[in-house]
C-alpha positions as CSV (number, residue, x, y, z in Angstrom):
1,M,-11.3,-16.3,0.2
2,T,-14.0,-16.5,2.9
3,D,-16.4,-19.4,3.0
4,K,-19.3,-17.2,1.8
5,E,-17.2,-16.1,-1.3
6,K,-16.3,-19.6,-2.3
7,P,-18.5,-21.2,-4.9
8,E,-20.1,-24.5,-4.3
9,S,-17.6,-26.2,-6.6
10,Y,-14.6,-24.6,-4.8
11,D,-11.7,-27.0,-4.5
12,S,-9.3,-26.1,-1.7
13,E,-6.9,-28.9,-2.6
14,M,-6.6,-27.5,-6.1
15,E,-5.9,-24.0,-4.7
16,S,-3.1,-25.3,-2.4
17,I,-1.6,-27.3,-5.3
18,L,-1.7,-24.1,-7.5
19,Q,-0.1,-22.0,-4.7
20,G,2.6,-24.6,-4.3
21,M,3.3,-24.7,-8.0
22,L,3.5,-20.9,-8.0
23,D,5.8,-20.9,-5.0
24,R,8.1,-23.5,-6.7
25,D,7.8,-21.7,-10.1
26,E,6.6,-24.9,-11.8
27,D,4.7,-24.5,-15.0
28,I,1.0,-24.3,-14.2
29,S,-1.3,-26.3,-16.5
30,A,-4.4,-28.3,-16.1
31,R,-2.5,-31.5,-16.7
32,A,0.2,-30.7,-14.1
33,V,-2.5,-29.9,-11.5
34,T,-4.4,-33.2,-12.2
35,R,-1.1,-35.2,-11.7
36,L,-0.9,-33.7,-8.2
37,H,-4.6,-33.8,-7.3
38,S,-5.9,-36.7,-5.3
39,T,-9.3,-37.0,-7.0
40,L,-9.0,-35.3,-10.4
41,S,-7.8,-37.7,-13.1
42,A,-8.1,-35.7,-16.3
43,A,-7.3,-32.1,-17.4
44,S,-10.9,-31.7,-18.7
45,S,-12.0,-32.0,-15.0
46,I,-10.5,-28.6,-14.6
47,T,-11.1,-27.0,-18.1
48,R,-14.8,-27.9,-18.2
49,N,-15.6,-26.7,-14.7
50,P,-16.0,-22.9,-14.7
51,A,-14.8,-22.4,-11.1
52,R,-11.7,-24.6,-11.5
53,S,-10.9,-23.1,-14.9
54,K,-11.1,-19.6,-13.5
55,M,-8.9,-20.5,-10.6
56,L,-6.4,-22.1,-13.0
57,E,-6.4,-18.9,-15.2
58,L,-5.9,-16.7,-12.2
59,Y,-2.8,-18.6,-11.0
60,Q,-1.4,-18.8,-14.6
61,A,-1.8,-15.0,-14.8
62,K,0.0,-14.6,-11.4
63,Q,2.8,-16.8,-12.6
64,D,3.2,-14.8,-15.8
65,E,3.3,-11.6,-13.8
66,F,5.9,-13.0,-11.4
67,R,8.1,-14.4,-14.2
68,G,7.9,-11.0,-16.0
69,W,9.1,-9.2,-12.9
70,R,11.9,-11.7,-12.4
71,K,13.0,-11.4,-16.1
72,R,13.1,-7.6,-15.8
73,L,15.1,-7.7,-12.6
74,A,17.5,-10.2,-14.0
75,K,18.3,-8.0,-17.0
76,R,19.3,-5.1,-14.8
77,S,22.8,-5.2,-13.5
78,R,23.6,-5.1,-9.8
79,D,25.3,-1.7,-10.3
80,G,22.3,-0.3,-12.1
81,S,20.0,-1.5,-9.3
82,A,22.4,-0.1,-6.7
83,M,22.5,3.2,-8.6
84,D,18.7,3.4,-8.7
85,M,18.4,2.7,-5.0
86,A,21.0,5.4,-4.2
87,E,19.1,7.9,-6.4
88,K,15.8,7.0,-4.6
89,D,17.5,7.4,-1.2
90,V,18.7,10.9,-2.3
91,R,15.1,11.8,-3.5
92,I,13.6,10.6,-0.2
93,A,16.1,12.7,1.8
94,E,15.2,15.7,-0.4
95,L,11.5,15.2,0.1
96,E,11.9,14.8,3.8
97,R,13.9,18.0,3.9
98,Q,11.1,19.8,2.0
99,V,8.5,18.5,4.4
100,E,10.5,19.8,7.3
101,L,10.9,23.2,5.6
102,L,7.2,23.4,4.8
103,T,6.3,22.4,8.3
104,A,8.5,25.1,9.8
105,S,7.2,27.6,7.4
106,H,3.6,26.7,8.1
107,V,4.1,27.0,11.9
108,A,5.7,30.4,11.4
109,M,2.9,31.6,9.2
110,L,0.2,30.4,11.7
111,R,2.0,32.2,14.6
112,A,2.1,35.4,12.5
113,V,-1.5,35.1,11.7
114,G,-2.3,34.4,15.3
115,E,-0.4,37.4,16.5
116,L,-2.3,39.6,14.2
117,G,-5.6,38.3,15.5
118,G,-6.5,36.3,12.4
119,F,-6.1,32.8,13.7
120,A,-9.8,32.6,14.5
121,K,-10.6,33.3,10.9
122,W,-8.0,30.7,9.7
123,A,-9.4,28.1,12.1
124,Q,-13.0,28.9,10.9
125,F,-11.9,28.4,7.3
126,F,-10.4,25.0,8.2
127,D,-13.4,24.1,10.4
128,T,-14.9,22.1,7.6
129,Y,-11.6,20.4,6.9
130,K,-11.1,18.4,10.1
131,E,-9.0,15.7,8.5
132,I,-6.6,18.4,7.1
133,R,-6.2,19.9,10.6
134,E,-5.6,16.5,12.1
135,D,-2.9,15.8,9.5
136,L,-1.3,19.1,10.2
137,V,-1.2,18.4,13.9
138,K,0.4,14.9,13.2
139,L,3.0,16.6,11.0
140,G,3.8,19.1,13.8
141,A,2.7,21.9,11.5
142,M,0.3,23.5,14.0
143,P,1.8,25.7,16.7
144,E,1.1,24.8,20.2
145,A,-0.5,27.5,22.2
146,K,0.4,27.8,25.9
147,I,-2.7,28.9,27.7
148,L,-2.0,30.8,30.9
149,E,-4.7,31.1,33.5
150,V,-5.5,34.7,34.2
151,G,-6.8,35.2,37.7
152,N,-8.4,38.2,39.4
153,A,-5.4,40.3,40.2
154,K,-5.9,42.5,43.2
155,A,-3.8,45.6,43.4
């Protein structure tokens, strides 16, 4: 949070306490925060202050989300997780192969269009799609033309 985004009642000490509690997975509550805070002595100092109350709610929601993820992961067996990762690796390899195939096919198609004299029309069509052309170049899907200098040949 930048200084401009922080409300006047922003409490950096409270935020660091909340982050520490989140990191240690301690139950986050207004009472727990006031026990650790140097100037707040009652939970109502947090619950009655809109900025502090909102910050508390935000960190409680984060903690609920983290605990939910941990619970879901704990339920899964190691074998199940390993199987899922292996399946994802296979899927990634398959998608990478498809990209290579499509890239080679695209280059071949452009070369054929170029040989038939239609490359200028293709380039004109993609003229308004500069980002697409740049992405095709990055993928290596655009053929590289070798330009030869043609001089005045004297016979």
